[in-house]
C-alpha positions, 0 to 999 in steps of 0.5 A: 499501501505503499505510499499510503501505508509503510512497508513494515512499521504502521501502526493503524486503527481497525474500525470493525463494526460498522461494516456490518451497518454502513455500506462500504465506498470506492475506495476505502481502505480496508484489511481482510484475510487473505484470500492465499493465505489465511494466516496474513492479512492484507490490507488494500484499497475497494475498487469496486463492490458488488455489481461494479465492472472492471477491470482486471489490468488498465495495463494491459493491451487486450483488457480483460472485464468482470463484474463483481460478484454478489457478496465480493469486492474487489481490492487494489494496492495503491503502489499499483506496478508492485502489489499483488491483490484482486488483480492477481487472486480475483473479487474477494468475499466480503466474509474474509474482511475484517475492518475499515483503517480509520487512522494510522498512529504510529510513527506520525497521526494520518487519517486514512483517506478515501482517495475517490471521494478527493477526487470527486470533490476536486472535479467539482469546485473546477467545474464551479470554477468553470462555471462562474467564468 
């Protein structure tokens, strides 16, 4: 999840309750049991929700798309060129979800932001600036 998190040493707060009450949003950072090694946890960003149509790997010339099945999510790491994620192991069962990352508390406190919300806000602001001119 570089650059959001360091390779080792970061301590994060994971909120386990709202996954049962609040829906996941695109861009949320979550912790799941690894689909390939149940002894490990993974930390990835949600890029597809059930029913979403996602491109498996947009860097390939021949693009392949998949519809995220019910009860699953599509996860990808922020370090796109060096991340083992849904591009390798496919959609991840919601049963493996353990919680949403709220903030990093070590080595420096930082709220974990939903990157998609920031992009939407920025593009909305850009549109407003264009309209005002």
